[in-house]
N, C-alpha and C positions, 0 to 999 in steps of 0.2 A: 459749742457756741459760748461756753462759760466765760473764758478770758476775753473774747471779742466783744462781749456786751460791756459797755463802759459803766461808769459810776451809777449806782442804784438810784440816786436822786440827782437829777440834772436840772431841776427847776431854775436854779440860779446861774446856769451856764448859758452863754450866748447862743449856743447851738439850739437849746430848747426854745429860746425866743424865736429863732428862725422857723423851727418846726411848728410852733404855736401859730405864727403868722401865716404859714402856708395853709394850715387847716382852718383857722378862725379869723384871720386878719380882715377878710372881706365879709364876714358874717354880720348881717344886719337884720335878720328876721325878728329879733327881739326889740329892736329900736322903737317900733311903733307903740309897744306897751309902755315904755318909759315916757315917750312924748305925749301919750294920751293922758297919763296920770300925774305928770309933774305939774307943779304950780306954773302960772304964767311967767315967762321970762320978762325982765331979768330977775333972777334970785340966785341964792347960793345953793350949790349941790355938792355933796361929798360922795365919791364913788369908792367903795371898798373893793380891793382886788382889781384894779384898773388894767392890769396887764400892759399891753403895748398901746392902749388908748383907743381901741376900736369903738367904744361907746362914748368916752369922754370928748373926743374930738368933734363928732357931729353935734353933740349937745352944746359944746362951747360955741360952735358956729351958729347955733340957734339963738344965742344971746345969753346963755346961762353963765354964771361965774362958777366954774367947775374946778374942784380940787380932787385929784385922784391919788390914792395910796396903793402901794404894793410892796412886797418884801424882796422882789427881784430887781437888782440894779440893772441888769441887761434889759429887762422888760421896760423899766422906766426910761432908760436911755433911748430905746427904740420909740417910745411914746413921745419923748421930747423931740427927737429928730423928725418925726412925721407931723408934728403939730405946726399949724400956721395961725397967724393972728385971726381972731382972738384965741390965744393958746390957753389950755388948762394949766393949772398949777399942779405939779407932781411932787410927791414926797415918799421916801422909803420909810414905811411905818407898819407896825404890827396892828391888825385890826382888833386885837384884844387889849391894846394899850394906846388908845387914841389921844394924842397929845395936842388937842385943840382947846382954845379958850373962847372961841366964838361958837355961835349956833348956825345951823343950816336949815333952810326951808324944806329940804328933802335929802334923804340918804338912800343910795341905791347899792345893791349887792348883786350884780348880774351873774348869770351862768354858773350857778351852784357854788358860789363863793362860800356861803355859810356852811355848806356840807363839809368843808375842810376842817371845821372846828369839831374835832372828834371827842374832846374832853368836856364834860359838863361845865367845869369851872371856866374854861375858855369861852364857851358859848354864852354863859351867864354874864361874864365880864364884858364881852362884845356888845350884847344886847342892852345891858344897863348903861353902857357908855353911849350907844346910839340914842337911847331915850334921853340921856342928859344933853346931848348935842343937838337934838332936834328942837326947832323953835316950837312955840305953842301951836298945837294942831298941825305940826309937821307930818310929813308922809314918809314912810319907809317902803321902798319898792324892791322886790327881790325875786330871784328864780331859785328853786330848789329841785333837786333830783330825788325821786321816790323810787326805791327798788320795787319791781313788780313781783307778784306772787310766783311767777315762773322761775325767777332767779332764786327766790328763797326756797322753792321746792327742790332745787338742785342739792341742797344740804351740804354745802362746802365744795361741791364740784364746780369747775370753772366753765363759764360761758365764754365762747370765743367769737370775736368779730375781727374783721380786718378791712382796711381801706388802702387805696393806692392813689397817690398824688403825683401829678406830673409837674415838674419844675420848668420855669421858662427856658433854662439852658439845656433841656432835654434829659436831665437826670430824673430819677424816680425815687419816691419815698414810700415804702411799704410800712404801714402801721398795723400792728396786732394789739388787740385789747382783750385782756382776760379779766373777768369779774367773778367774784364768788362772795358768798356770805354764809357764815356758820349758823346753824339752827339757834334760834333765840338771841342771836347777836344783833345789835343795832348798827354794826359796822359793815361796810362793803370793802373788800380788798380788791384793788385794781392794779394791774400790771400793764403798762404800755411799752411795747417794744417797737423801736424804729429801725428800719433797715434802709440805709441811705445808699442808693446805687447810682454813683456818679458816672459821668462820661469817662472814657478810658484814661485820660491824663490825670485823674484824681483817684486815690485809693478809696474803696468803699468804707463805710462806717456803720457800726451797730450801736444803738443806745437802748437803755432800759430805764424806766421811771416807775417805781413801785410806791404806792401810797394807800391810805385808807380815807374813806369819807363816811360821814354820818348818814345812816339809812333809816331815819325815822319815817313813820307814816304821817298822813295828813293830821289826824287827831292829836298825835304827839306834838307835832310842830305847833298846831293851833294852841294847845295848852301852854306851851313854852312862851309863845308870844303874849298870850293873855296874862300869864303870870308876871311878865316883864312890863306890863302896863301899856300894851298895844291892843287896839281893837281892829277886827277884820272888816275891811270895806269891800273887797272883791277878791275872788280866787278864780284863776283861769287855768285850763289844762293844756293849752297850746298857744302858739304865736298868733293864731287867728282870733285869740281871745274868746274861745268857747268856754262856757262854764266848766269848772273842774268837776270831774266825776272820779271818785277814788278807785273804782274798779277798772277804769279805762286808761287813766293818764299816769305817766311817770314824770311828766313835767308839771311843776306847780309854780305859777306866777301869782304873787301875793301883793295886794295893796293894803298896807297896815297904817292906821292913823295913830298918832301919839295920843294916849288917853290919860289915865290916872298916873300918879307918880309911880316910878319904877321902884319895886321893893329892893331893899339893900341886902 
């Protein structure tokens, strides 16, 4: 399979955008969380890691002035094509180097976006800039992934999952997900393998995307946010907005309010 698996990192490739949209393009379970805790529209919102616009488009339709950033040009192009008035504003930008001179009433980082910042200096830079860009008493809404004890107990061995997606043209996409974390490590290694099985007139394709995410626990995240000048307002463990329980939940939805000045 080695030579058939394409480039190790395909995030910036148009094919990955199509695969992302096949899996998450219609995902809306987290939208009520943002709608519940955002200030009343109209106001300005910045979305970090907007992808192809699955969250930014409905929020813009709600009357918010939405700006979305992402590092992937194909993702942003897809977001722009799918948008309809009132359309969000999109920009290609690194969330550790936010080039804005205005402030926002709210900043959101959906679906584990901050987990991608695996280096402490990158996370510190991102959060200090978020603090700077939030208006007084502004709100930060985000989702984080927390690795469960079962994954940590594997001690470097891989956990395997797979999904099968049916495409409108009759093709199939088989996705394999392998996760592992080393003992005492704060990082989770993830390998996503995509096997595209087209109809007969098209050759099959295989792709692989390998990356790491930050695997801190709840208390570690809370300390980081507190140190950066945020105060916790609410913590949920699922999209039904049940209170977060560390021993039960791997999803963490946080409502953080801008508090004291962010330390430099």
